[in-house]
N, CA, C and O of each residue as an XYZ file, in Angstrom:
760
protein
N     216.407     78.310     75.554
C     217.642     77.640     75.073
C     218.627     78.515     75.133
O     219.691     78.151     75.634
N     218.502     79.637     74.714
C     219.694     80.727     74.627
C     220.514     80.674     75.923
O     221.738     80.544     75.891
N     219.815     80.778     77.063
C     220.487     80.795     78.316
C     221.208     79.574     78.541
O     222.327     79.661     79.047
N     220.675     78.301     78.201
C     221.272     77.100     78.393
C     222.652     76.927     77.665
O     223.656     76.362     78.098
N     222.437     77.638     76.278
C     223.741     77.388     75.435
C     224.776     78.234     75.619
O     225.852     78.038     75.053
N     224.579     79.192     76.371
C     225.538     80.387     76.959
C     226.597     79.650     77.517
O     227.748     79.959     77.210
N     226.341     78.558     78.429
C     227.287     77.929     79.226
C     228.416     77.174     78.260
O     229.583     77.186     78.652
N     228.109     76.563     77.091
C     229.092     76.009     76.225
C     229.035     76.659     74.949
O     227.972     76.601     74.330
N     230.006     77.265     74.462
C     229.900     77.973     73.058
C     231.096     77.783     72.233
O     231.275     78.441     71.208
N     232.064     76.741     72.733
C     233.143     76.380     71.970
C     233.332     74.651     72.197
O     233.493     74.067     73.268
N     233.262     74.130     70.972
C     233.318     72.503     71.118
C     234.281     72.036     70.204
O     234.608     72.617     69.169
N     234.779     70.834     70.672
C     235.734     70.278     69.802
C     235.032     68.825     69.711
O     234.646     68.144     70.660
N     234.967     68.532     68.393
C     234.296     67.386     67.975
C     235.483     66.266     67.478
O     236.117     66.323     66.424
N     235.591     65.310     68.463
C     236.727     64.285     68.009
C     236.338     63.101     67.364
O     235.556     62.286     67.852
N     236.920     62.997     66.189
C     236.510     62.025     65.192
C     235.307     62.378     64.298
O     234.546     61.517     63.856
N     235.188     63.624     64.073
C     234.122     64.138     63.119
C     234.719     64.752     62.028
O     235.851     65.232     62.090
N     234.008     64.765     61.004
C     234.196     65.447     59.797
C     233.561     66.594     59.667
O     232.836     67.003     60.575
N     233.758     67.348     58.408
C     233.027     68.757     58.332
C     231.532     68.575     58.189
O     230.766     69.429     58.634
N     231.111     67.518     57.599
C     229.572     67.296     57.368
C     229.106     67.066     58.974
O     228.177     67.751     59.401
N     229.663     66.245     59.710
C     229.166     66.013     61.007
C     229.139     67.230     61.995
O     228.251     67.409     62.828
N     230.414     68.187     61.764
C     230.504     69.314     62.451
C     229.454     70.352     61.927
O     229.215     71.264     62.719
N     228.774     70.375     60.716
C     227.969     71.232     60.202
C     226.491     70.666     60.789
O     225.709     71.527     61.191
N     226.147     69.480     60.844
C     225.063     68.737     61.354
C     224.912     69.266     63.069
O     223.857     69.695     63.537
N     225.923     69.155     63.677
C     226.052     69.303     65.077
C     225.837     70.873     65.245
O     224.930     71.200     66.011
N     226.472     71.754     64.699
C     226.215     73.270     64.872
C     224.784     73.558     64.531
O     224.161     74.281     65.308
N     224.122     73.034     63.353
C     222.993     73.285     63.087
C     221.944     72.751     64.162
O     220.898     73.374     64.343
N     222.220     71.654     64.833
C     221.311     71.205     65.853
C     221.301     72.122     67.113
O     220.500     72.013     68.041
N     222.358     73.091     67.012
C     222.388     74.007     68.105
C     221.313     75.132     68.111
O     220.957     75.864     69.035
N     220.855     75.054     66.682
C     219.950     76.270     66.361
C     220.414     77.516     66.040
O     219.787     78.520     66.377
N     221.448     77.571     65.424
C     222.172     78.873     64.782
C     221.430     79.258     63.615
O     220.888     78.463     62.847
N     221.427     80.437     63.516
C     220.858     81.233     62.151
C     221.741     81.056     60.946
O     221.354     80.688     59.837
N     223.010     81.372     61.301
C     224.110     81.623     60.199
C     225.172     80.724     60.600
O     225.579     80.604     61.755
N     225.653     80.021     59.461
C     227.044     79.263     59.703
C     227.948     79.630     58.558
O     227.715     79.731     57.353
N     229.068     79.807     59.281
C     230.310     80.093     58.408
C     231.356     78.825     58.842
O     231.571     78.312     59.940
N     231.894     78.558     57.532
C     232.970     77.291     57.408
C     234.156     77.713     57.174
O     234.370     78.636     56.388
N     235.056     77.110     57.806
C     236.485     77.390     57.528
C     237.178     76.117     57.560
O     237.336     75.589     58.661
N     237.688     75.454     56.346
C     238.390     74.370     56.236
C     239.838     74.486     57.019
O     240.204     73.656     57.852
N     240.686     75.763     56.583
C     241.725     75.900     56.993
C     241.703     77.490     57.635
O     241.745     78.466     56.887
N     241.645     77.587     58.826
C     241.613     78.759     59.433
C     242.675     79.616     59.534
O     243.605     79.171     60.207
N     242.847     80.907     58.988
C     244.068     81.652     58.853
C     243.750     83.022     59.625
O     242.597     83.406     59.819
N     244.818     83.674     60.018
C     244.671     84.843     60.808
C     243.761     85.946     60.307
O     243.147     86.648     61.110
N     243.652     86.130     58.861
C     242.480     86.933     58.347
C     241.164     86.584     58.484
O     240.222     87.367     58.613
N     241.112     85.111     58.446
C     239.943     84.524     58.986
C     239.370     84.949     60.364
O     238.175     85.158     60.570
N     240.327     85.049     61.253
C     239.929     85.352     62.755
C     239.369     86.670     62.865
O     238.385     87.004     63.526
N     240.305     87.566     61.951
C     239.650     89.034     61.922
C     238.320     88.919     61.460
O     237.473     89.457     62.174
N     237.928     88.336     60.422
C     236.563     88.183     59.900
C     235.596     87.899     60.919
O     234.507     88.446     61.086
N     236.203     86.845     61.673
C     235.236     86.258     62.583
C     234.663     87.195     63.696
O     233.479     87.212     64.031
N     235.665     87.980     64.231
C     235.524     89.006     65.137
C     234.660     90.068     64.555
O     233.778     90.558     65.261
N     234.844     90.488     63.263
C     233.877     91.173     62.795
C     232.719     90.954     62.499
O     231.856     91.832     62.489
N     232.499     89.605     62.179
C     231.015     88.934     61.984
C     230.276     88.947     63.407
O     229.078     89.202     63.528
N     231.093     88.658     64.412
C     230.507     88.489     65.754
C     230.182     89.623     66.279
O     229.524     89.538     67.316
N     230.473     90.835     65.836
C     230.063     92.041     66.382
C     229.091     92.693     65.446
O     228.266     93.442     65.969
N     229.056     92.544     64.260
C     228.123     93.240     63.176
C     226.821     92.372     63.400
O     225.817     93.040     63.648
N     226.683     91.182     63.362
C     225.577     90.564     63.482
C     225.089     89.967     64.861
O     224.794     88.800     65.119
N     225.082     91.023     65.637
C     224.795     90.759     67.084
C     223.377     90.237     67.382
O     223.143     89.791     68.505
N     222.415     90.268     66.435
C     221.072     89.747     66.945
C     221.008     88.323     66.085
O     219.972     87.658     66.128
N     221.901     87.977     65.474
C     221.774     86.733     64.868
C     222.599     85.653     65.595
O     223.643     86.028     66.128
N     222.227     84.277     65.682
C     222.920     83.279     66.311
C     223.833     82.778     65.317
O     223.314     82.244     64.337
N     225.205     82.849     65.378
C     225.983     82.606     64.450
C     226.984     81.485     64.854
O     227.394     81.512     66.014
N     227.429     80.487     64.007
C     227.941     79.385     64.221
C     229.219     79.484     63.175
O     229.223     79.903     62.017
N     230.382     78.918     64.032
C     231.595     78.968     63.040
C     232.114     77.453     63.179
O     232.401     76.990     64.283
N     232.209     76.770     62.085
C     232.831     75.411     62.051
C     234.199     75.608     61.238
O     234.395     76.155     60.152
N     235.072     74.986     62.122
C     236.458     75.282     61.835
C     237.206     73.794     61.720
O     237.068     72.895     62.548
N     237.981     73.730     60.586
C     238.803     72.444     60.426
C     240.114     72.764     61.002
O     240.285     73.096     62.175
N     241.101     72.636     60.044
C     242.631     72.818     60.559
C     242.613     74.438     60.960
O     241.807     75.246     60.497
N     243.540     74.705     61.801
C     243.927     75.884     62.374
C     245.406     76.160     62.386
O     246.201     75.405     62.945
N     245.804     77.413     61.670
C     247.058     77.802     61.516
C     247.620     78.283     62.967
O     246.852     78.704     63.832
N     249.029     78.184     63.159
C     249.327     78.715     64.529
C     249.042     79.814     64.868
O     248.534     79.987     65.976
N     249.280     80.836     64.035
C     249.003     82.300     64.199
C     247.578     82.543     64.408
O     247.280     83.358     65.281
N     246.598     81.935     63.711
C     245.177     82.044     63.864
C     244.832     81.251     65.262
O     243.785     81.549     65.837
N     245.610     80.344     65.762
C     245.155     79.701     67.142
C     245.547     80.816     68.281
O     244.882     81.014     69.297
N     246.633     81.440     67.958
C     247.048     82.432     69.094
C     245.856     83.663     69.047
O     245.589     84.377     70.015
N     245.275     83.741     67.859
C     244.370     84.938     67.711
C     243.025     84.229     68.214
O     242.247     85.072     68.660
N     242.630     83.191     68.259
C     241.533     82.467     68.573
C     241.404     82.208     70.285
O     240.400     81.776     70.851
N     242.478     82.528     70.823
C     242.467     82.148     72.433
C     241.299     83.020     73.085
O     240.383     82.500     73.723
N     241.395     84.171     72.904
C     240.444     85.204     73.524
C     238.987     84.872     73.071
O     238.028     85.005     73.830
N     238.881     84.421     71.756
C     237.403     84.207     71.228
C     236.991     82.901     72.075
O     235.853     82.856     72.543
N     237.844     81.890     72.274
C     237.287     80.790     72.860
C     237.218     80.835     74.242
O     236.472     80.049     74.826
N     237.926     81.686     74.889
C     237.892     82.065     76.501
C     236.652     82.785     76.732
O     235.970     82.516     77.721
N     236.293     83.705     75.873
C     235.290     84.695     76.204
C     234.306     84.856     74.923
O     233.992     85.982     74.536
N     233.847     83.714     74.299
C     232.960     83.885     73.049
C     232.145     85.216     73.036
O     231.564     85.694     74.010
N     232.190     85.686     71.900
C     231.073     86.815     71.676
C     229.773     86.421     71.944
O     229.551     85.225     71.758
N     228.716     87.211     72.387
C     227.147     86.905     72.507
C     226.735     86.114     71.427
O     227.013     86.671     70.365
N     226.230     85.128     71.297
C     225.146     84.497     70.334
C     226.129     83.903     69.333
O     225.678     83.705     68.205
N     227.597     83.537     69.603
C     228.474     82.828     68.720
C     228.874     81.501     69.335
O     229.184     81.341     70.515
N     228.835     80.672     68.499
C     229.240     79.243     68.752
C     230.585     78.863     67.857
O     230.690     79.344     66.729
N     231.509     78.074     68.338
C     232.583     77.696     67.754
C     232.706     76.233     67.683
O     232.656     75.625     68.752
N     232.869     75.527     66.517
C     232.965     74.077     66.547
C     234.330     73.697     65.711
O     234.513     73.994     64.530
N     235.181     73.039     66.486
C     236.481     72.628     65.815
C     236.313     71.176     65.664
O     235.986     70.477     66.623
N     236.567     70.608     64.263
C     236.494     69.236     63.869
C     237.902     68.487     63.627
O     237.971     67.281     63.391
N     238.855     69.224     63.701
C     240.197     68.704     63.505
C     241.182     69.199     64.611
O     241.983     70.122     64.464
N     241.019     68.496     65.673
C     241.591     69.152     67.069
C     242.907     68.557     67.029
O     243.625     69.065     67.890
N     243.466     67.702     66.372
C     244.847     67.329     66.674
C     245.932     68.199     66.640
O     247.008     67.799     67.083
N     245.823     69.371     66.168
C     246.911     70.329     66.290
C     246.588     71.543     66.979
O     247.236     72.586     66.888
N     245.550     71.363     67.681
C     245.185     72.730     68.562
C     246.097     72.811     69.710
O     246.602     71.842     70.277
N     246.274     74.114     70.019
C     246.937     74.474     71.280
C     246.275     73.810     72.352
O     245.078     73.593     72.162
N     246.812     73.400     73.540
C     246.139     72.980     74.704
C     245.507     73.994     75.256
O     244.633     73.650     76.052
N     245.667     75.269     75.087
C     244.844     76.260     75.719
C     243.690     76.495     75.151
O     242.772     76.968     75.822
N     243.541     76.211     73.844
C     242.409     76.137     73.082
C     241.600     74.952     73.604
O     240.462     75.092     74.053
N     242.143     73.943     73.537
C     241.509     72.548     73.776
C     240.777     72.477     75.064
O     239.693     71.912     75.206
N     241.631     73.263     76.254
C     240.881     73.164     77.613
C     239.955     74.120     77.776
O     239.361     74.262     78.845
N     239.722     74.953     76.609
C     238.414     76.003     76.893
C     237.164     75.446     76.136
O     236.093     76.044     76.242
N     237.276     74.300     75.365
C     236.255     73.746     74.618
C     235.712     72.571     75.274
O     236.352     71.772     75.957
N     234.313     72.532     74.970
C     233.578     71.154     75.386
C     234.103     70.102     74.291
O     234.219     70.396     73.101
N     234.382     68.945     74.787
C     234.676     67.813     73.949
C     233.429     66.891     73.577
O     232.663     66.446     74.432
N     233.328     66.692     72.436
C     232.286     65.474     72.119
C     232.856     64.612     71.075
O     233.309     64.978     69.991
N     232.775     63.439     71.535
C     233.610     62.289     70.678
C     232.426     61.712     69.485
O     231.265     61.362     69.693
N     232.977     61.748     68.546
C     232.318     61.100     67.447
C     232.947     59.790     66.813
O     232.519     59.190     65.827
N     234.044     59.473     67.579
C     234.849     58.196     67.510
C     233.945     56.981     67.408
O     232.957     57.083     68.135
N     234.007     55.974     66.776
C     233.222     54.824     66.739
C     233.445     54.071     68.137
O     234.587     53.903     68.564
N     232.520     53.705     68.707
C     232.504     52.857     69.956
C     231.773     51.641     69.551
O     231.475     51.363     68.389
N     231.492     50.893     70.668
C     230.706     49.639     70.486
C     229.329     49.991     70.214
O     228.919     50.992     70.801
N     228.527     49.382     69.450
C     227.274     49.430     68.981
C     226.328     49.969     70.290
O     226.160     49.215     71.249
N     225.861     51.016     70.270
C     225.017     51.565     71.450
C     223.619     51.401     71.138
O     222.821     51.297     72.069
N     223.209     51.364     69.895
C     221.935     51.054     69.692
C     220.994     52.439     70.014
O     219.787     52.311     70.223
N     221.517     53.497     70.030
C     220.977     54.744     70.370
C     220.341     55.371     68.889
O     220.921     55.348     67.803
N     219.190     55.849     69.132
C     218.532     56.616     67.853
C     217.571     57.428     68.572
O     217.417     57.409     69.794
N     216.865     58.221     67.651
C     216.146     59.090     68.177
C     214.978     58.732     69.110
O     214.512     59.545     69.908
N     214.602     57.680     68.994
C     213.253     57.190     69.792
C     213.749     56.787     70.966
O     212.860     56.353     71.698
N     215.052     56.755     71.534
C     215.422     56.398     72.886
C     215.183     57.591     73.740
O     214.958     57.396     74.935
N     215.205     58.800     73.274
C     214.919     59.982     74.133
C     213.472     60.167     74.670
O     213.134     60.832     75.649
N     212.587     59.348     73.721
C     211.264     59.264     74.424
C     210.712     58.035     74.860
O     209.494     57.918     75.001
N     211.543     57.058     75.096
C     211.329     55.908     75.730
C     212.096     55.598     76.984
O     213.270     55.230     77.010
N     211.328     55.781     77.996
C     211.920     55.814     79.436
C     212.240     54.364     79.722
O     213.350     54.238     80.240
N     211.656     53.363     79.552
C     212.077     51.989     79.759
C     213.481     51.678     79.035
O     214.498     51.229     79.563
N     213.301     51.987     77.860
C     214.506     51.698     76.872
C     215.870     52.618     77.203
O     217.028     52.207     77.141
N     215.503     53.753     77.513
C     216.730     54.597     78.117
C     217.447     54.174     79.505
O     218.660     54.188     79.711
N     216.466     53.808     80.380
C     216.591     53.438     81.656
C     217.716     52.271     81.669
O     218.801     52.286     82.251
N     217.176     51.302     80.900
C     217.916     49.994     80.797
C     219.026     50.137     80.197
O     219.959     49.474     80.650
N     219.275     50.963     79.094
C     220.593     51.228     78.432
C     221.594     51.923     79.421
O     222.759     51.542     79.525
N     221.084     52.939     80.121
C     221.922     53.660     80.872
C     222.622     52.775     82.198
O     223.777     52.831     82.620
N     221.521     51.986     82.652
C     222.036     51.247     83.746
C     222.639     49.877     83.504
O     222.908     49.147     84.458
N     222.871     49.492     82.171
C     223.473     48.402     81.641
C     225.223     48.948     81.739
O     226.149     48.141     81.658
N     225.388     50.166     81.889
C     226.736     50.596     81.664
C     227.480     50.486     83.073
O     226.993     50.996     84.082
N     228.631     49.824     83.081
C     229.381     49.795     84.379
C     230.842     50.699     84.540
O     231.200     51.196     85.609
N     231.467     50.785     83.482
C     232.513     51.605     83.507
C     232.611     52.895     83.084
O     231.972     53.283     82.107
N     233.480     53.745     83.828
C     233.333     55.263     83.506
C     233.616     55.491     82.088
O     232.980     56.419     81.589
N     234.316     54.941     81.425
C     234.734     55.376     79.980
C     233.392     54.934     79.042
O     233.063     55.528     78.015
N     232.689     53.759     79.619
C     231.458     53.451     78.774
C     230.540     54.479     79.133
O     229.847     54.894     78.204
N     230.374     54.970     80.205
C     229.419     55.966     80.625
C     229.512     57.186     79.898
O     228.495     57.743     79.484
N     230.859     57.727     79.676
C     231.034     58.943     79.164
C     230.794     58.838     77.706
O     230.186     59.741     77.132
N     231.277     57.681     76.993
C     230.951     57.343     75.733
C     229.426     57.375     75.290
O     229.008     57.931     74.274
N     228.663     56.685     76.226
C     227.272     56.599     76.132
C     226.541     58.079     76.176
O     225.719     58.544     75.387
N     227.097     58.643     77.324
C     226.380     60.077     77.281
C     226.659     60.954     76.083
O     225.818     61.720     75.612
N     227.994     60.788     75.572
C     228.174     61.654     74.515
C     227.536     61.208     73.107
O     227.421     61.967     72.145
N     227.170     59.962     73.134
C     226.328     59.504     72.063
C     224.956     59.969     72.190
O     224.312     60.350     71.212
N     224.474     59.945     73.432
C     223.195     60.658     73.822
C     222.974     62.093     73.734
O     221.851     62.593     73.666
N     224.099     62.767     73.735
C     224.213     64.268     73.402
C     223.931     64.500     72.056
O     223.171     65.389     71.671
N     224.664     63.542     71.163
C     224.588     63.658     69.773
C     223.123     63.399     69.429
O     222.612     64.215     68.661
N     222.375     62.407     69.867
C     220.990     62.176     69.527
C     220.128     63.040     69.955
O     219.081     63.159     69.319
N     220.345     63.809     71.070
C     219.545     64.855     71.510
C     219.714     66.146     70.585
O     218.675     66.702     70.227
N     220.808     66.610     70.215
C     220.959     67.633     69.179
C     220.381     67.412     67.950
O     219.835     68.334     67.343
N     220.446     66.180     67.473
C     219.827     65.740     66.200
C     218.196     65.788     66.365
O     217.390     65.928     65.446
N     217.955     65.662     67.534
C     216.420     65.706     67.643
C     216.092     66.980     68.000
O     214.895     67.144     68.234
N     217.003     68.202     68.142
C     216.706     69.396     68.233
C     216.439     69.797     69.558
O     215.743     70.799     69.726
N     216.962     69.061     70.700
C     216.694     69.245     72.052
C     218.160     69.626     72.675
O     218.633     68.930     73.573
N     218.761     70.607     72.227
C     219.945     71.192     72.597
C     220.104     71.521     74.037
O     221.189     71.400     74.604
N     218.987     71.951     74.650
C     218.925     72.454     76.099
C     219.177     71.202     77.018
O     219.806     71.323     78.069
N     218.695     70.057     76.615
C     218.846     68.758     77.459
C     220.377     68.196     77.074
O     221.052     67.563     77.886
N     220.766     68.474     75.898
C     222.247     68.009     75.782
C     223.066     68.995     76.432
O     224.238     68.666     76.617
N     222.715     70.089     76.804
C     223.745     71.160     77.585
C     224.010     70.425     78.968
O     225.125     70.283     79.470
N     222.752     69.960     79.531
C     222.835     69.212     80.854
C     223.590     67.973     80.860
O     224.147     67.601     81.893
N     223.649     67.329     79.819
C     224.411     66.129     79.902
C     226.099     66.604     79.592
O     227.056     65.949     80.005
N     226.201     67.737     78.870
C     227.733     68.110     78.832
C     228.168     68.280     80.057
O     229.288     67.877     80.373
N     227.398     68.863     80.879
C     227.863     68.869     82.298
C     228.190     67.709     83.031
O     229.150     67.707     83.802
N     227.554     66.836     82.876
C     227.793     65.425     83.508
C     229.138     64.890     82.851
O     229.994     64.469     83.629
N     229.381     64.871     81.587
C     230.302     64.426     80.810
C     231.836     65.192     81.462
O     232.810     64.630     81.964
N     231.622     66.441     81.258
C     232.741     67.315     81.937
C     232.957     66.934     83.327
O     234.143     66.788     83.621
N     232.206     66.759     84.147
C     232.523     66.462     85.604
C     232.758     65.059     85.778
O     233.514     64.696     86.679
N     232.241     64.285     85.077
C     232.607     62.763     85.074
C     234.146     62.535     84.599
O     234.829     61.640     85.096
N     234.569     63.298     83.730
C     236.055     63.229     83.376
C     236.951     63.924     84.314
O     238.149     63.644     84.260
N     236.510     64.844     85.219
C     237.457     65.456     86.051
C     237.391     64.899     87.483
O     238.352     65.075     88.233
N     236.208     64.180     87.927
C     236.160     63.546     89.257
C     235.503     62.125     89.228
O     234.764     61.708     88.337
N     235.898     61.447     90.357
C     235.153     60.312     90.317
C     233.997     60.308     91.249
O     234.055     60.403     92.475
N     232.928     60.185     90.500
C     231.654     60.341     90.993
C     230.943     59.111     90.919
O     231.323     58.186     90.201
N     229.655     59.051     91.824
C     229.035     58.013     92.096
C     228.256     57.696     90.615
O     227.607     58.571     90.041
N     228.407     56.374     90.104
C     227.886     55.879     88.940
C     226.310     55.880     88.822
O     225.691     56.053     87.772
N     225.765     55.661     90.062
C     224.327     55.609     89.941
C     223.751     57.116     89.964
O     222.755     57.468     89.331
N     224.493     57.911     90.752
C     224.026     59.312     90.833
C     224.058     59.957     89.421
O     223.148     60.649     88.965
N     225.159     59.662     88.817
C     225.186     60.441     87.627
C     224.155     59.881     86.506
O     223.587     60.681     85.763
N     223.951     58.625     86.413
C     223.032     57.956     85.563
C     221.680     58.369     85.863
O     220.866     58.668     84.989
N     221.429     58.386     87.187
C     219.746     58.792     87.567
C     219.545     60.239     87.255
O     218.431     60.612     86.886
N     220.726     61.250     87.398
C     220.573     62.552     87.089
C     220.358     62.741     85.543
O     219.634     63.627     85.088
N     221.089     61.778     84.728
C     221.182     62.006     83.292
C     219.785     61.594     82.808
O     219.170     62.150     81.898
N     219.389     60.614     83.487
C     218.040     59.823     83.004
C     217.013     61.006     83.153
O     216.387     61.382     82.162
N     216.837     61.583     84.360
C     215.808     62.422     84.938
C     215.988     63.732     83.840
O     215.016     64.234     83.274
N     216.982     64.059     83.697
C     217.279     65.352     82.871
C     216.802     65.033     81.161
O     216.405     65.961     80.458
N     216.889     63.866     80.730
C     216.627     63.729     79.292
C     215.142     63.351     79.407
O     214.534     63.392     78.337
N     214.449     62.999     80.475
C     213.068     62.597     80.464
C     212.070     63.806     80.780
O     210.909     63.885     80.378
N     212.650     64.602     81.467
C     211.733     65.642     81.990
C     211.374     66.648     80.824
O     210.620     67.598     81.038
């Protein structure tokens, strides 16, 4: 799982609060979590220290608001996160575009009732029916993001990682809907 998680180590949770951010990062399997409601430049220095001192622990940093000076200091950390360190920002509205672009986005914003729960990841018929009921690109992205949250909650972060790739690619390119959905289905069920 560590190998899979190395691809994505900086996240922006859109529409989440600190509680959802803590649940999200714990679902990634970190050993220690540090929470910062308002990140300041001194906190970034502390993060740099923690990320080098505890190199055998999987460390998660949950971050709310970020001061301007702290954002500039975080640029390098989000571009090249230290080994075994994950960053989760849950108040992204005032983040620099350069930080935003270096993070994987996950939406926690309310969407139409998806009916997704932990049982769907083990029920092939139900998952297949749900995925292939989606027609629009935005609906597919929202559904995959919901499925990512379900997978992380179920402790299946490695499968969520694969779906992150689809969401990222789907946002950037105009892909064949059926190809994306079939691959997502296979990745969740294998």
